[in-house]
C-alpha positions as CSV (number, residue, x, y, z in Angstrom):
1,X,1.4,-18.2,80.7
2,X,1.2,-15.7,83.5
3,X,2.2,-16.2,87.1
4,X,-0.6,-16.8,89.6
5,X,0.3,-13.7,91.5
6,X,-0.9,-11.5,88.7
7,X,-2.5,-8.1,89.0
8,X,-6.0,-9.5,88.6
9,X,-5.6,-11.4,91.9
10,X,-3.3,-9.0,93.8
11,X,-5.9,-7.5,96.1
12,X,-5.4,-8.8,99.6
13,X,-8.3,-10.4,101.4
14,X,-8.8,-11.0,105.0
15,X,-8.6,-14.6,106.3
16,X,-12.0,-16.2,106.3
17,X,-13.5,-13.6,104.0
18,X,-15.9,-14.6,101.1
19,X,-13.3,-13.6,98.5
20,X,-10.7,-15.8,100.1
21,X,-13.1,-18.7,100.3
22,X,-14.1,-18.3,96.6
23,X,-10.4,-18.2,95.6
24,X,-9.7,-21.4,97.6
25,X,-12.6,-23.2,96.0
26,X,-11.5,-22.2,92.6
27,X,-8.0,-23.4,93.3
28,X,-9.3,-26.8,94.4
29,X,-11.7,-26.8,91.4
30,X,-8.8,-27.0,88.9
31,X,-7.5,-30.1,90.5
32,X,-10.9,-31.8,90.4
33,X,-11.3,-31.0,86.7
34,X,-7.8,-32.2,86.1
35,X,-8.3,-35.5,88.0
36,X,-11.6,-36.3,86.3
37,X,-10.5,-35.5,82.8
38,X,-7.2,-37.3,83.2
39,X,-8.8,-40.5,84.7
40,X,-11.6,-40.6,82.1
41,X,-9.1,-40.3,79.2
42,X,-6.9,-42.9,80.8
43,X,-9.8,-45.3,81.2
44,X,-11.0,-44.7,77.6
45,X,-7.4,-45.4,76.3
46,X,-6.9,-48.6,78.3
47,X,-10.4,-50.0,77.7
48,X,-10.0,-49.6,73.9
49,X,-6.6,-51.2,74.0
50,X,-7.8,-54.2,75.8
51,X,-10.7,-54.5,73.3
52,X,-8.2,-54.2,70.4
53,X,-5.8,-56.9,71.7
54,X,-8.7,-59.3,72.5
55,X,-11.0,-58.7,69.6
56,X,-9.1,-57.5,66.5
57,X,-8.1,-60.3,64.1
58,X,-4.5,-61.1,63.3
59,X,-2.9,-63.4,60.7
60,X,0.4,-65.3,60.6
61,X,3.1,-64.1,58.2
62,X,5.1,-67.3,58.5
63,X,5.4,-70.4,60.8
64,X,2.3,-72.3,60.1
65,X,-1.3,-71.7,61.1
66,X,-1.0,-71.4,64.9
67,X,-2.8,-68.7,66.7
68,X,-0.8,-65.5,67.0
69,X,0.5,-64.6,70.4
70,X,-0.5,-61.0,71.1
71,X,1.5,-58.8,71.6
72,X,4.7,-60.8,71.4
73,X,4.4,-61.9,67.7
74,X,3.3,-58.5,66.4
75,X,6.3,-56.6,67.8
76,X,8.5,-54.9,65.2
77,X,12.0,-55.9,66.2
78,X,13.5,-58.7,68.3
79,X,11.3,-60.2,70.9
80,X,12.8,-62.4,73.7
81,X,12.0,-66.1,73.4
82,X,9.3,-67.2,75.8
83,X,10.2,-70.2,78.1
84,X,7.4,-72.3,76.6
85,X,8.5,-71.7,73.0
86,X,10.4,-74.3,71.0
87,X,13.1,-71.8,70.2
88,X,13.9,-71.3,73.9
89,X,13.9,-75.1,74.7
90,X,16.3,-75.8,71.8
91,X,18.4,-72.7,72.5
92,X,17.7,-71.2,69.0
93,X,17.6,-67.5,68.4
94,X,14.2,-66.2,67.6
95,X,13.6,-64.5,64.2
96,X,13.6,-60.7,64.8
97,X,10.9,-60.2,62.2
98,X,7.3,-60.1,63.4
99,X,5.6,-63.5,62.9
100,X,2.1,-62.0,62.8
101,X,0.3,-58.8,61.7
102,X,-3.0,-57.2,62.3
103,X,-5.8,-58.0,59.8
104,X,-7.6,-54.8,58.6
105,X,-11.2,-54.3,59.7
106,X,-12.9,-51.6,57.6
107,X,-14.9,-49.0,59.5
108,X,-15.3,-46.4,56.7
109,X,-14.2,-48.0,53.4
110,X,-11.3,-46.2,51.8
111,X,-10.6,-44.0,54.8
112,X,-10.7,-45.6,58.3
113,X,-10.1,-49.1,59.5
114,X,-9.0,-51.0,62.7
115,X,-5.6,-52.7,62.4
116,X,-3.9,-54.1,65.4
117,X,-0.2,-53.0,65.7
118,X,2.5,-53.0,68.4
119,X,4.6,-49.8,68.4
120,X,7.9,-49.7,70.4
121,X,8.2,-46.0,69.7
122,X,6.3,-42.9,70.7
123,X,3.0,-41.5,69.5
124,X,2.0,-42.2,65.9
125,X,5.0,-44.6,65.5
126,X,7.7,-42.1,65.9
127,X,11.2,-43.4,66.9
128,X,9.9,-47.0,66.5
129,X,13.3,-48.1,65.1
130,X,15.5,-46.6,67.8
131,X,17.3,-48.9,70.3
132,X,16.5,-48.2,73.9
133,X,13.2,-46.5,73.0
134,X,11.3,-48.3,75.8
135,X,13.5,-47.0,78.6
136,X,14.1,-43.5,77.1
137,X,10.4,-42.9,76.2
138,X,9.3,-44.2,79.6
139,X,11.6,-41.7,81.3
140,X,10.3,-38.9,79.0
141,X,6.7,-39.9,79.9
142,X,7.3,-39.8,83.6
143,X,9.0,-36.5,83.4
144,X,6.2,-35.1,81.3
145,X,3.6,-36.2,83.9
146,X,5.5,-34.4,86.7
147,X,5.8,-31.4,84.4
148,X,2.0,-31.3,83.8
149,X,1.4,-31.4,87.6
150,X,3.9,-28.5,88.1
151,X,2.2,-26.4,85.4
152,X,-1.2,-27.1,86.9
153,X,0.0,-26.0,90.3
154,X,1.2,-22.7,88.8
155,X,-1.9,-22.1,86.6
156,X,-4.5,-19.6,87.7
157,X,-8.0,-20.9,88.5
158,X,-9.5,-19.0,85.5
159,X,-7.2,-20.8,83.0
160,X,-9.8,-23.5,82.3
161,X,-8.5,-24.3,78.9
162,X,-5.1,-25.0,80.3
163,X,-6.6,-27.2,83.0
164,X,-8.2,-29.4,80.4
165,X,-5.1,-29.4,78.3
166,X,-2.8,-30.6,81.1
167,X,-5.4,-33.3,82.1
168,X,-5.6,-34.7,78.5
169,X,-1.8,-34.7,78.0
170,X,-1.3,-36.4,81.4
171,X,-4.0,-39.0,80.6
172,X,-2.5,-39.8,77.2
173,X,1.0,-39.9,78.5
174,X,0.1,-42.3,81.4
175,X,-1.9,-44.5,79.0
176,X,1.0,-45.1,76.7
177,X,3.4,-45.3,79.7
178,X,1.4,-48.2,81.1
179,X,1.7,-50.1,77.9
180,X,5.4,-49.4,77.5
181,X,6.2,-50.5,81.0
182,X,3.9,-53.6,81.1
183,X,4.3,-54.9,77.5
184,X,7.4,-53.1,76.3
185,X,5.3,-51.8,73.3
186,X,2.3,-49.6,72.8
187,X,-0.9,-51.0,71.4
188,X,-2.1,-49.1,68.3
189,X,-5.2,-49.9,66.3
190,X,-6.6,-46.9,64.5
191,X,-5.6,-46.4,60.9
192,X,-6.6,-43.6,58.6
193,X,-5.7,-43.8,54.9
194,X,-6.6,-42.3,51.6
195,X,-6.0,-44.2,48.4
196,X,-2.4,-45.5,48.7
197,X,-1.3,-43.2,51.5
198,X,-1.5,-44.5,55.1
199,X,-1.0,-42.4,58.2
200,X,0.8,-44.0,61.1
201,X,-1.4,-46.3,63.3
202,X,-2.4,-44.6,66.5
203,X,-4.6,-45.0,69.6
204,X,-6.9,-43.1,72.0
205,X,-4.0,-41.9,74.1
206,X,-2.4,-40.3,71.0
207,X,-5.7,-38.5,70.2
208,X,-6.0,-37.0,73.7
209,X,-2.3,-36.0,73.6
210,X,-2.8,-34.1,70.4
211,X,-6.0,-32.4,71.6
212,X,-4.2,-31.5,74.9
213,X,-1.3,-30.0,73.1
214,X,-3.6,-28.1,70.8
215,X,-5.5,-26.6,73.8
216,X,-2.1,-25.6,75.3
217,X,-1.4,-23.5,72.1
218,X,-4.8,-21.9,72.4
219,X,-4.0,-21.0,76.1
220,X,-0.7,-19.5,75.0
221,X,-2.5,-17.3,72.5
222,X,-5.1,-16.3,75.0
223,X,-2.5,-15.5,77.6
224,X,-0.6,-13.4,75.1
225,X,-3.7,-11.3,74.4
226,X,-4.4,-11.0,78.1
227,X,-0.8,-9.8,78.9
228,X,-1.1,-7.2,76.1
229,X,-4.4,-6.0,77.5
230,X,-3.0,-5.7,81.0
231,X,0.0,-3.7,79.7
232,X,-2.2,-1.4,77.8
233,X,-4.4,-0.9,80.9
234,X,-1.4,-0.1,83.1
235,X,-0.1,2.4,80.6
236,X,-3.6,4.0,80.3
237,X,-3.8,4.3,84.1
238,X,-0.3,5.7,84.4
239,X,-1.1,8.3,81.7
240,X,-4.3,9.3,83.4
241,X,-2.4,9.8,86.6
242,X,0.2,12.0,84.9
243,X,3.0,9.5,85.4
244,X,3.6,9.0,81.7
245,X,3.9,11.7,79.0
246,X,3.5,11.0,75.3
247,X,5.2,12.8,72.5
248,X,3.5,16.2,72.0
249,X,2.6,16.7,75.6
250,X,3.9,19.9,77.2
Protein backbone atom coordinates (compact mmCIF):
# COMPACT_ATOMS: atom_id res chain seq x y z
CA UNK A 1 0.00 0.00 0.00
CA UNK A 2 1.38 3.36 -1.02
CA UNK A 3 2.12 6.27 1.25
CA UNK A 4 -0.49 9.06 1.28
CA UNK A 5 2.15 11.51 0.06
CA UNK A 6 2.23 9.86 -3.33
CA UNK A 7 2.91 11.55 -6.61
CA UNK A 8 -0.78 11.60 -7.45
CA UNK A 9 -1.42 13.97 -4.58
CA UNK A 10 1.87 15.87 -4.56
CA UNK A 11 0.72 19.10 -6.20
CA UNK A 12 0.51 21.82 -3.52
CA UNK A 13 -2.72 23.74 -3.14
CA UNK A 14 -3.32 27.08 -1.56
CA UNK A 15 -5.09 27.10 1.81
CA UNK A 16 -8.81 27.44 1.35
CA UNK A 17 -8.70 26.46 -2.33
CA UNK A 18 -11.32 24.16 -3.85
CA UNK A 19 -8.71 21.40 -4.30
CA UNK A 20 -7.75 21.57 -0.64
CA UNK A 21 -11.39 21.49 0.42
CA UNK A 22 -12.11 18.47 -1.77
CA UNK A 23 -9.09 16.61 -0.37
CA UNK A 24 -10.19 17.37 3.18
CA UNK A 25 -13.73 16.15 2.47
CA UNK A 26 -12.36 12.95 0.92
CA UNK A 27 -10.16 12.42 3.96
CA UNK A 28 -13.12 12.73 6.29
CA UNK A 29 -15.21 10.54 4.00
CA UNK A 30 -13.05 7.46 4.60
CA UNK A 31 -13.64 7.75 8.35
CA UNK A 32 -17.40 8.04 7.81
CA UNK A 33 -17.43 4.92 5.62
CA UNK A 34 -15.26 3.09 8.12
CA UNK A 35 -17.46 4.01 11.08
CA UNK A 36 -20.73 3.10 9.37
CA UNK A 37 -19.50 -0.24 8.01
CA UNK A 38 -17.78 -1.23 11.28
CA UNK A 39 -20.81 -0.36 13.43
CA UNK A 40 -23.29 -2.11 11.13
CA UNK A 41 -21.19 -5.28 11.03
CA UNK A 42 -20.83 -5.17 14.81
CA UNK A 43 -24.58 -4.74 15.30
CA UNK A 44 -25.32 -7.61 12.90
CA UNK A 45 -22.87 -9.85 14.76
CA UNK A 46 -24.10 -9.08 18.26
CA UNK A 47 -27.80 -9.20 17.31
CA UNK A 48 -27.46 -12.63 15.72
CA UNK A 49 -25.49 -13.93 18.71
CA UNK A 50 -28.19 -12.76 21.12
CA UNK A 51 -30.78 -14.50 18.93
CA UNK A 52 -28.70 -17.70 18.86
CA UNK A 53 -28.20 -17.83 22.63
CA UNK A 54 -31.88 -17.11 23.33
CA UNK A 55 -33.57 -19.11 20.58
CA UNK A 56 -31.50 -22.07 19.40
CA UNK A 57 -32.31 -25.36 21.19
CA UNK A 58 -29.87 -27.23 23.40
CA UNK A 59 -29.93 -30.66 24.98
CA UNK A 60 -28.31 -32.09 28.09
CA UNK A 61 -25.57 -34.65 27.64
CA UNK A 62 -25.72 -35.77 31.26
CA UNK A 63 -27.06 -34.64 34.62
CA UNK A 64 -30.80 -35.12 34.23
CA UNK A 65 -33.39 -33.11 32.34
CA UNK A 66 -32.76 -29.64 33.75
CA UNK A 67 -32.68 -26.71 31.34
CA UNK A 68 -29.19 -25.98 30.03
CA UNK A 69 -27.47 -22.85 31.29
CA UNK A 70 -26.19 -20.90 28.28
CA UNK A 71 -23.31 -20.31 27.79
CA UNK A 72 -21.83 -21.94 30.94
CA UNK A 73 -22.80 -25.56 30.26
CA UNK A 74 -21.87 -25.48 26.58
CA UNK A 75 -18.26 -24.42 27.16
CA UNK A 76 -15.58 -26.81 25.94
CA UNK A 77 -13.25 -27.10 28.91
CA UNK A 78 -13.49 -26.36 32.61
CA UNK A 79 -16.04 -23.78 33.71
CA UNK A 80 -15.95 -22.21 37.18
CA UNK A 81 -18.72 -23.39 39.46
CA UNK A 82 -21.49 -20.83 39.89
CA UNK A 83 -22.30 -19.81 43.50
CA UNK A 84 -25.87 -21.10 43.11
CA UNK A 85 -24.80 -24.54 41.82
CA UNK A 86 -24.81 -27.60 44.12
CA UNK A 87 -21.17 -28.28 43.28
CA UNK A 88 -20.14 -24.93 44.69
CA UNK A 89 -22.18 -25.32 47.88
CA UNK A 90 -20.76 -28.79 48.50
CA UNK A 91 -17.22 -27.80 47.54
CA UNK A 92 -17.13 -30.34 44.73
CA UNK A 93 -15.10 -29.84 41.57
CA UNK A 94 -17.19 -29.35 38.45
CA UNK A 95 -16.87 -31.87 35.62
CA UNK A 96 -14.69 -30.22 32.95
CA UNK A 97 -16.70 -31.78 30.12
CA UNK A 98 -19.58 -29.72 28.71
CA UNK A 99 -22.91 -30.75 30.22
CA UNK A 100 -24.93 -29.57 27.21
CA UNK A 101 -24.67 -29.19 23.46
CA UNK A 102 -26.50 -27.35 20.74
CA UNK A 103 -29.27 -29.22 18.96
CA UNK A 104 -29.03 -28.97 15.14
CA UNK A 105 -31.69 -26.92 13.36
CA UNK A 106 -31.61 -27.61 9.58
CA UNK A 107 -31.70 -24.61 7.25
CA UNK A 108 -30.70 -26.37 4.02
CA UNK A 109 -30.83 -30.14 4.48
CA UNK A 110 -27.47 -31.78 4.03
CA UNK A 111 -25.52 -28.55 3.86
CA UNK A 112 -26.41 -25.76 6.32
CA UNK A 113 -27.78 -25.79 9.85
CA UNK A 114 -27.90 -23.71 13.01
CA UNK A 115 -26.08 -25.30 15.95
CA UNK A 116 -25.26 -23.34 19.09
CA UNK A 117 -21.65 -23.69 20.22
CA UNK A 118 -19.32 -21.87 22.58
CA UNK A 119 -15.79 -21.40 21.31
CA UNK A 120 -12.95 -20.39 23.67
CA UNK A 121 -10.57 -20.01 20.72
CA UNK A 122 -10.39 -17.71 17.70
CA UNK A 123 -12.32 -17.59 14.45
CA UNK A 124 -13.66 -20.93 13.15
CA UNK A 125 -12.64 -22.70 16.37
CA UNK A 126 -8.89 -22.24 15.98
CA UNK A 127 -6.77 -22.56 19.16
CA UNK A 128 -9.86 -23.64 21.13
CA UNK A 129 -7.80 -26.11 23.18
CA UNK A 130 -5.02 -23.70 24.15
CA UNK A 131 -4.71 -22.58 27.76
CA UNK A 132 -4.88 -18.85 28.25
CA UNK A 133 -6.66 -18.38 24.91
CA UNK A 134 -9.09 -15.85 26.39
CA UNK A 135 -6.38 -13.41 27.53
CA UNK A 136 -4.05 -13.95 24.59
CA UNK A 137 -6.73 -13.65 21.92
CA UNK A 138 -8.26 -10.63 23.65
CA UNK A 139 -4.89 -8.86 23.51
CA UNK A 140 -4.50 -9.83 19.85
CA UNK A 141 -7.98 -8.45 19.13
CA UNK A 142 -7.25 -5.11 20.80
CA UNK A 143 -3.92 -4.75 18.99
CA UNK A 144 -5.64 -5.63 15.69
CA UNK A 145 -8.24 -2.89 16.15
CA UNK A 146 -5.55 -0.25 16.77
CA UNK A 147 -3.67 -1.60 13.76
CA UNK A 148 -6.74 -1.14 11.56
CA UNK A 149 -7.14 2.45 12.75
CA UNK A 150 -3.48 3.19 12.01
CA UNK A 151 -3.79 1.68 8.52
CA UNK A 152 -6.92 3.73 7.84
CA UNK A 153 -5.13 6.91 8.89
CA UNK A 154 -2.33 6.16 6.41
CA UNK A 155 -4.67 5.11 3.59
CA UNK A 156 -5.34 7.46 0.70
CA UNK A 157 -8.90 8.72 0.21
CA UNK A 158 -9.15 6.87 -3.12
CA UNK A 159 -8.39 3.47 -1.55
CA UNK A 160 -12.08 2.70 -1.08
CA UNK A 161 -11.63 -1.08 -1.10
CA UNK A 162 -9.15 -0.78 1.76
CA UNK A 163 -11.53 1.45 3.74
CA UNK A 164 -14.24 -1.23 3.57
CA UNK A 165 -11.73 -3.97 4.37
CA UNK A 166 -10.46 -2.24 7.50
CA UNK A 167 -14.02 -1.50 8.65
CA UNK A 168 -15.14 -5.12 8.28
CA UNK A 169 -12.06 -6.53 10.01
CA UNK A 170 -12.54 -4.05 12.87
CA UNK A 171 -16.25 -4.84 13.23
CA UNK A 172 -15.60 -8.57 13.28
CA UNK A 173 -12.68 -8.32 15.69
CA UNK A 174 -14.65 -6.14 18.12
CA UNK A 175 -17.67 -8.47 17.88
CA UNK A 176 -15.69 -11.51 18.98
CA UNK A 177 -13.73 -9.42 21.48
CA UNK A 178 -16.96 -8.40 23.25
CA UNK A 179 -17.94 -12.06 23.60
CA UNK A 180 -14.52 -13.09 24.81
CA UNK A 181 -14.34 -10.38 27.48
CA UNK A 182 -17.95 -10.67 28.68
CA UNK A 183 -18.53 -14.44 28.47
CA UNK A 184 -15.00 -15.83 28.23
CA UNK A 185 -16.06 -17.64 25.04
CA UNK A 186 -17.33 -16.71 21.58
CA UNK A 187 -20.84 -17.63 20.48
CA UNK A 188 -20.86 -19.64 17.23
CA UNK A 189 -23.99 -20.97 15.55
CA UNK A 190 -23.50 -21.37 11.77
CA UNK A 191 -22.52 -24.86 10.62
CA UNK A 192 -21.83 -25.93 7.04
CA UNK A 193 -21.39 -29.61 6.26
CA UNK A 194 -21.36 -32.01 3.35
CA UNK A 195 -22.09 -35.68 3.88
CA UNK A 196 -19.90 -36.66 6.85
CA UNK A 197 -17.59 -33.62 6.72
CA UNK A 198 -18.33 -30.64 8.95
CA UNK A 199 -16.59 -27.27 8.79
CA UNK A 200 -15.91 -25.50 12.11
CA UNK A 201 -18.92 -23.66 13.52
CA UNK A 202 -18.68 -19.90 12.97
CA UNK A 203 -20.60 -16.63 13.33
CA UNK A 204 -21.27 -13.34 11.54
CA UNK A 205 -18.07 -11.76 12.93
CA UNK A 206 -16.03 -14.55 11.33
CA UNK A 207 -17.75 -13.93 8.00
CA UNK A 208 -17.01 -10.19 7.95
CA UNK A 209 -13.43 -10.87 9.07
CA UNK A 210 -12.87 -13.20 6.13
CA UNK A 211 -14.50 -10.77 3.69
CA UNK A 212 -12.38 -7.93 5.10
CA UNK A 213 -9.14 -9.87 4.76
CA UNK A 214 -10.11 -10.84 1.22
CA UNK A 215 -10.67 -7.17 0.34
CA UNK A 216 -7.24 -6.36 1.80
CA UNK A 217 -5.63 -8.81 -0.62
CA UNK A 218 -7.55 -7.22 -3.48
CA UNK A 219 -6.24 -3.81 -2.40
CA UNK A 220 -2.68 -5.14 -2.23
CA UNK A 221 -2.97 -6.43 -5.81
CA UNK A 222 -4.50 -3.17 -6.97
CA UNK A 223 -1.78 -1.10 -5.31
CA UNK A 224 0.89 -3.31 -6.86
CA UNK A 225 -0.48 -2.61 -10.33
CA UNK A 226 -0.74 1.11 -9.49
CA UNK A 227 2.89 1.27 -8.35
CA UNK A 228 4.06 -0.46 -11.54
CA UNK A 229 2.05 2.01 -13.63
CA UNK A 230 3.56 4.97 -11.76
CA UNK A 231 7.06 3.61 -12.23
CA UNK A 232 6.48 3.09 -15.95
CA UNK A 233 5.05 6.61 -16.25
CA UNK A 234 8.08 8.15 -14.49
CA UNK A 235 10.45 6.24 -16.74
CA UNK A 236 8.54 7.35 -19.85
CA UNK A 237 8.64 11.00 -18.77
CA UNK A 238 12.33 10.77 -17.96
CA UNK A 239 13.07 9.19 -21.32
CA UNK A 240 11.04 11.85 -23.11
CA UNK A 241 13.03 14.55 -21.30
CA UNK A 242 16.31 12.92 -22.32
CA UNK A 243 17.23 11.99 -18.76
CA UNK A 244 17.33 8.25 -19.47
CA UNK A 245 18.97 6.48 -22.40
CA UNK A 246 18.09 2.99 -23.48
CA UNK A 247 20.45 0.52 -25.09
CA UNK A 248 20.96 1.41 -28.73
CA UNK A 249 20.59 5.18 -28.19
CA UNK A 250 23.56 7.24 -29.35
